[in-house]
N, C-alpha and C positions, 0 to 999 in steps of 0.2 A: 672540451678536452684540454688539459694543461700541457705545457711543454714537457713536463716530466713523463706524462703518460704516452707521449709519442715515441719514447725510446725504451728499449729493453734494459733490464738491470741484471747484473750477476748476483749470485747469492751473497756477495760480500758488500753490496751497496751500503747497508747499515754500518758495517765495520769501517768502510772508507769515511763516511760522514762523521762517525764517532772519533776517528783519528784526525779529523780536520782536513780531510781530502777535499780539494776543489773539484767538483764534478762538471764534466763537459760532455757534449755529444761526440760520439766517435763511431762511425760505421753502423749507425742505428742503435747504439748503446749509450747509456750514461756511464762514464768511466772517470776515474780520478786522474787529473792531469798533473797534480802535485800535492804534496803534504807540507813539508817544511821548506820546499823550494827546489827548483830544478837543479841548480848547481850543487846544492848540498846533497841531494839524493844521488846525483851523478857521481860525485867524488866518493860518497859513501860506498856505492856499488863497486867502484874501482879498487877501493882499499879494504872493504869488509864484505858485507853480503846484503843484497837488496832482494826484497820479496815483491813479486809482480802478480797482479790478478790478470790472468789471460783466459778467463772462462768464456770470453766472446769468440774465441777461435772455433773452427769447425773440425770435427772428427768423423771421417768416413771409414767404414770397415768393408773390405772386399773379401768374401770368403767363398771357398769351393774349389773344384778342380780347375776351373778356368781363371781363377784369380791371378795367378802368376803371369800368364800370357796377357791378360787384359791390362794389368799394371805395366808390364813391359811395353805395351803399345801406347799407353796413355802418357807416360812420363818420359822425359828426355834422358834421364840418368841411366846408367847401366844397372840392370837388376838381375841378369842371369847368374851373376856371381855373388848376389846378395845373400848373406848368411842369416840364419835365424837370430833375431836380436840386433840386427844391424839397421841403421837409419841412413838414408841418402837424400841429399838435397837435389832438386831438379825442377823442371818446368812442365806445366800443362799447356799445350799449344793448340791453336786452331789450325785449320788446313793451310792458312797463309803464313804460318810460322810465328804469328803474334802470340804474346804471352797472355793466356787467360788467367794464370795464377802461378806463383812460385810456392812450392810445398815441400814437405818432408815425407818420404815414404818409409814406413816402419815395416819390416818383415817380422811378423810375430811367429809364423810357422810357414811350412810349405804351402798351405792352403788358407792362410789368413794374413792380410795386410791392413795397415792403418795408414790413411792419408790425412795429414794435418794441413788444413787449408785456412786461408785468411777470411775474416769475418765479412769484409766488404764484398767479396766475390763468392761467398758460400752458396747462394741460391743458384747462380749461373754454373758454378762448378758441379753442383749436384746434378743438374739437368744434363750437362755435357757428359759427365762420367756415366750416368745411368743410360744415356742414349748410345754409348759405345761399348757396352758390356755384352759378353757372350751369354747364352742361356745357362752355361755351367757356373756362372758367378752370381752370388747373392750379395746385394748391396744393402748396407744399413747405415743410415745417418744417425750417429749417436751423440751429436753435438749438444742437444738439450739434456742429455742424461749424463754428460761428462763434465766434471770439474777440472780446471787446469790452473795451476799456479807455478811460477818459475822462481827458483832460488839461484841467484847469480852473484858471482864475486869470488875473490880469492879465498875467503873463509867458508865458502859453501861446503867444501869437502869435509872440513872438520865437523861441521854441524851434522851432515849426513852420517858421518862415522859415529857420532854420539847417538844418533837415532837408531842406526842399523847394526852397529858393532864393527870392530876393526877390520874384519875380513870381507865384509859385505860388498865393498866397492872394488875389490882387487881386480876383477875382470871387466869392470864397467868403464871401458875406454871411451874416448871421444866418438860421438856418433854411434853409440851402442845403447841398448835399452834392455831392461829386465823387470820382471814383476817382483815386488818386495811387499812386506807388511810394515806399515807405519801406524802405530797406535791402534792396531787391529784392523786397519783399512788396507785393502788390496790396491796397490799403486803401481802403475806402469811408470818406471823411473828411467829417464834418458839423460845421457850426457850431451845435451844440446842446449841452445839458447840463442838470444838475439842481442847480446851485449859485447861479444868478443872476449868475455871473461870465462874462467872456469865456472861451470854452473850446471844446473839440473832443471829439467822440466818434469812435472808430476801430473799424471792423468789418473783420475779416480772417479768413483760414483759421485754425482753432483751433491748428494745429501751430506757428504763428508767435507765439503768445502770449508765451512766455517771452522770445523774442528782442526783440520790440518793447517789452515791459515793461522789460527791462534797458537797452535803448537809451535810452528816455525818462528812466529814473532816473539815467543817467550825466550828465545836465545838472544843474549845481549848484542852480538854482532849484527843482528838482523834489523833492518828498518824497511817500512813499506815504501815503494817507489812507484811513481805515476807515469803516465804516458809521455810527459814532457822529457823526463830524463831517459826514458826508454828510447826516445827519438834521438837525443844527443849522443847517447851511448852507441847506438847502431851507426850513426853518421861517422863518428870518430873511427869506427872499424870498417867503414866503407860498405856496410850491408844495405842492400836495396829495400825499399818499401813499395809494395804494390800500390799502384795509383800515382806514384811519383817516378821512380826510376824504371818501373815495369808497368806495362799495360798492353792491351791487344794491338796497339799500333807500333810496338817495339818488339824486336826479336832478341833472343839470347846473344846473338852475335853482336848486335848494336850495344847491348848492355855489358859487353865484355865478359860474358860468362860462357864462352864456348867450352870451357873445361867441364861443364856440367851437361854437355851434349855428347851422347855416345852414338857415333855415326854408324857403327856396325850393327844396327838393328832397324826395324821398320816402325818407327814411332810416328804418330800423327804430326804433320808439319815438316817432316824431314825433307821432302822434295823441295818445298819452298825455301828452306834454310840452305840446302845445297845450291840452289839457284842464286840466292843472295850471296853466298860465299864466293861463287864464281864471278859474279858481277861487281862485287864490292858494296860496301855500306856507305850511306850518306852521312851518318853521324855515329859517334861512339861515346859511351859513357866514360867520364874521367872525373878526377877530383880537382879541387882548387883550394888554395889557402889565401885568405885576405891579409892585407898588410896590417890591419888594425883589428880592433875588437868588433867592429860592425859586421853583421852577418848579412849575406845575400839571401833572398827568399825565392821560393818556387815561382817560376814565370819570368824572372828578371832576364833580360837579354845580355849576351856576352859579346864584347867587341874586341877586335885586335886591329890596330892600325886603321881605325875608323870603319872597319868592315865587320858586319854582324856575322859571328861564326858559331853561335850556339845559344842554349837556353838552360837556366838553372832548374834542377829538379828538386833538390833539397839543400837547405842551408841552415846553419845554426852557429851560435857562439860555442866554441870548444872549451869546456871547463879545464881540461888538462893542458891544452896548448895556449890558452888565453888569447885566442884569435878566432876570427870567423873562418869557418870551413864549409865545404859543401860538395855536391856532385852536380854534374851537368852533362848534357849531350853537346858535343862539339864536333865540328868538321874534322875528320881523321887527319888531314894534312896539317892541322893546327895544334895537334896534341903533341907537345914536347915538354918533358919535365923541366920545370923552372921558367917556361915561357910566360911573358907578361900578358895579362888580359885586363880588360876593364868591364866591370859589371854595372850596368846602368839601372838606377832606380828612378822613381818618379821625381826625386829631389836632388840626387847627387850621383856621383860615379865612384865605385869602389875599386881600388887597385888590388889586383890579386895575381897569383901565379898558378900555372897548371901543376898539379901534384898527383902522384900515384896514390892509390889507396891500398891498405888502410893507412890512416894518418898517424896512428900510434904503432 
């Protein structure tokens, strides 16, 4: 068995290679990490429009009379006031309050919901969700039949207007979705994304992936963007990545995301979170900015006055700030905006300061 055969590929693998994409393993898939370079792709997305292959993500549909109640119990965000066509970010927790995944819940209708989950935790998510459904809810894993590409950047709206017509996006506000037709393909289009820019996520039958990819790339402001720039873009905006800022050993309170926890309902993990809120947390997620261009990496220890106070979860060179930036879990009493810290690597010490996020 070759290294290539050990990993799954999206329908766009051939397109990526033809475009010069450098392919790497990611969450069990072969994905492009970059084409022309991470910095170039990052800055292009911030100024124009970047196109991302996100076919590795998971799509679960919950349908039936019990779907609304089951979703309400499974996720931390408020869903009782969620309108048709509205998307909400939240967490899937275990009984101890640990994050099994962060996800977006799409309400398609009163009896149909779409949960978009991360590739790395897809199998566990599926088992967990299925084991907590009522008999009145039908579960369907549509991941292998769904194509997904994201168009992100300030010029993305102009491109979608050219595709759909001037009035097609008038009611598509942030964290809203609707079905549209693009080149004859039925697409669930949402005003969501993972870059902090104005952008769209497109869900459609997987056999249409190459057609829609080629169509969007035919517009001059659009360039393909790999996983490398996707990571630096999300770090600049302070967006968490599952397996780094979030995991089953961390809670939404530690990750500083209590705003996505709706206390006035009985979700799984609520009792454990209430107890943690009363007792206090041992560490909290924060941002940091390095003095120079050198970036800290995941796992580096953070010190203050020779005392170890935290650990880096993500770090990168920021193409916009021209400095190293990152996120870390730090003792709550040491989180003060502008406070000096030292990040220790195997070879050197990086001087940095605590910073709120987003960085831009």
